[in-house]
Steps between C-alpha positions, in 0.01 A plus 500: 500500500578771244264671258484428126426845360851601401564172319180484294535450125227556239451126456430471874190717452373335184175371651267562792603182679855629530388851590276372778811376681639855521389754761490872429458758774355835390571777752250787501142426394427836344366550148814364333592243765159335512480498121841332476399247766199407287711476185757276671215280626341493154834378363483204740735601782426465870471861618521659844374857505656687793389836636536655845142633487269238655192655339654458155608144576156406633332636186740319268468174693122516455538556126387864514749760371544795739506739203319541171683405182342357183528121488664472841195367684462211258874428492524497879193280539651248260843509667367449852242239400772292333709515817793647309486836678503542877546819699691570820623787716821308581737638238812340645347153519359527148841602364658204679275261306550663161720419204427842349418811704326769296512838679260744335534783755593836344677806629263771618513879482438731795312832500815681388542255210804336654549125447424276795652153471404394853209272393710298256796488741272359772363243257850390397619477860205282602544282191873472565441355846328203338706441186655161428798424283393468137212750519450742213386849605312700237417867553225673299423832671602846380863570595761749386795356304751350741256445788480122475874440511610794717222504760293181493763235424694582821175486699418154364854373563526638853161362605554157344872448557516387136678653202335604175685341210604202713208389715216716368373623165392860446307649208286802421206532260283813521126442517392712203128508569235767552211489740192392311695256282759348735420134435484551125820705492700254709376205296551655156770768505868409453691471827834680522746304712841562648689279745805494723661207319436256217346236727248745640420625151440150363274400788303827514442493125367145523261595780369820340444330165227291664290807586516725193413458134712803414834332549797599716749764387832467679720804559864514596456577870254557781563874472372508142194300602427742785502788251252342256178578687627840613591611149166377368318706763715807433417481130129498585542797735693696237226432246236612749701813580502594132125441480440704816713792385332507159162472675572811704611682186185393314277624780657845492502511120145373460611186314393136511795271579329176398395640163848633427669173602263302280562723197877486556497121526654512846273241653311577820665753730355436844542783749402433859610450858821294514503254788541143617812288467646732236563766766692243706717418199562870442607554861733198494677617185536859620643388835746267328606775261563734793709229665705479179538878483277533193209731424233343281363820354234348277369272777484794741329714238241229436439476873450876525257510206293210631488660844356814340182316399355536850548878479360502148195309624440776753530755220246312288263484796539867582442604138191280466349632822583858408308457175202401713545804722626287790814492711686194622462614859121477480480186286444132569717265292446127450822318406430180306772235509783429744665199331835552332371338179162459333276204579702365793489526876852620575559823693877458531680809374180665375528875450131538586615532861710806410212643301247458780742646753550808282125541449416469869693815575326695226139378471200515731462123490674211325354151459666189357339204328637195320277208396777252581523602867262493793465832678663349810805409291524851360473650847778269620714640218428853621241604243179693581296209369144479372302177517350528152542697181172682564617596848828629356335721237200621702512880492855502361624773268758287320581142407878462484579168330847388609504135385375377164284210616280359225204551732565874487479494120146372541384755757132599453585868475143630481402308811811609686443860397158494668665427837760774474492872570327737260834589343736207449816400315696191403880506516613184323864415570458151355338596170211256542203732444411613150490882515183526291318264740602711797386822335165352394443390859550858617859491627788736444780269387878505538756228431873443465617571148202697380419869500160618613229283347350687212809718436 
């Protein structure tokens, strides 16, 4: 018996009774995949969450998310308790039962910043082995323009023995969501959508409309849809590069970037360590441009400027310690924050790893602490972890704040100062500590975008 996904019309999904007769398989129960599985279940569909990791599947099956994301615990508990969401390690079998297969796996980037499509190719091959005629395949992960049709479509067709456009539907809609607000973003932001043919577009639009209040924006092809998330990320990186370059200028010139931006009506310019999914998008676009024989000069320049922040952080640290009569070689540095974004537990693509690596070759001792991670988790990620904040700062010469967690804004500076060395500094890459507070507590203070405090 064939699947219904490709032939679905909006009126077929008008109520929960009709939706409950349709099965959706979500492949990859990561931050986006598990959130989408919960949203599909909330909309009334029967959902199979498939992941090759048995630990992840066991956690999901018990109603406990294997990662921290606001609202996800409650959403998953509701989805599993209702019986609408079940989890399995058998990707092929789950795909064989589905009317819609939602593959959320993204391309990855290796240590040399080269795209690695192997994870999404493996997912598509395993899905393809289970596909039935009439199934709609929806991809959501980060992909360079052309990847779905040139690389993944042939994989699906070869594995299934079916043809896209005849037997199968194929569509792409980028998951435009940030860690820390994934559920909210997916449920409220407009969904860009491109499809292989009109039938796939009609069906995919009907499905996605049940999960988002932001509406569905259709584009002329899958290639345009693939570019949407990447261009959005590149715009953010370019904006950060401008902020970072101006921050470095302001430090040398003894100026205050935030004050200048406010007076100029520019809105907040937020310098900092660029990381996370945006770096994947950047790598995908640069690799595609190289394939096309193009040089994206502005994108490359933004990449170079953002990469300089790690070196600038070392400069800030060296200058602060020098003012105290200390050298980096003899100093103990506590790095606060390893997440790629504030107030979330997400180390993927975090530049804190690069920062710690650079410090470990220059300082007497480096310690890492993040309130969202257990010390065992930090050690597994390769960080010289401390169990507690007090342990991290005990006898340290400098607090280097890498991630702007709200908890770091509320640090009891006087109490922390009492645990540190006689001469101590704060280097604030996230701009979360008020300079006057740091100075009153007895710290020498440095930050991105501001000359020496008191200049």
